N, C-alpha and C positions, 0 to 999 in steps of 0.2 A: 728237732727234726729227726724223723724216724730213719731206721736203717733201710737202705735200698734192697728191695727183694726181687727185682727183675730188670732186665735190660732188653731193649728192642733194637734190632739191626736191620737196615735196608739191605737189599740184595747186593748192591755195589760194595757195601761195607763188608759183607760176608766174603765176597770175591777177593777183596783186598786182603783180608785176614788170611785167607787160604793161600793166596799168592805169596805172602810174606812167610807163612809157616812152611811152605814148600820150597822156599829159597829160589823163586822164579824171578828173573830179572828182565825178561823180554817177552814180547808177544802179547796178544789180547786174550784174556781168559774169562770164561763165563761160568756161573754156577748152574748146575743141572740137578734136578731131583729125580731119583728113581723111585717110582711108586710100585706097590704091590696091590693086590685086590683080593678080598676074601668076602664071604657072605656068612650070614648067621641070622638067627631069630633073636630080636632084642626085646626085652621086657620093657614096656612103656607104661605099665600100670603099677602104682605103688602097692597094690594088693597082690601083685605077682601072677595075675591070670590073663593078661593081654599082651600078646607078642606081635611083632611086625617083622617081616623080612627086611634085612638091612645090608648095605654094603659097608665094608670096613676097608679104608684105603690108607695103609701105613706108608710112611716115608721109609724106604729101605736103605738108601744111600744118598749122600750129597757128593756130587762129582764136580771137579774143576776141569773144564775142557777148553782147549785152545780153539779160538775162532778167528775169522777174518775181519770182523767189524765190531766196534764197541757199541754197546747199547745199555739199557738200564739194568741189565743183569751182569755186566762185565766191566773189567778194568784193564788198562794198559799197564802191564807189569813194569815197564821202563819208567813210568811216571810215579806209580805208587810204591815201588820197591827197586829203585835204581841199583845197578851193580856197584859194589865198592870200588873206589878209585885207588890205584896203586900210588903210593907216595915215595 
């Protein structure tokens, strides 16, 4: 069996990881992506003589934001990262 070279995460999994990393224990939190946009001429010819205008849309930031309702992009922090109980 070969070595694992990549992992895939659903949006809820990403939200859960970010909630845990941020030590959040309450509220509903969702992932948001901030995009940028730029343009340029892209070479589409192996010979290097044919270009096409193109849009480049980089992801600039991943944001964890508190929301009112849970959906496919969000998690309830109380469920996925409950606060520690005092003993």
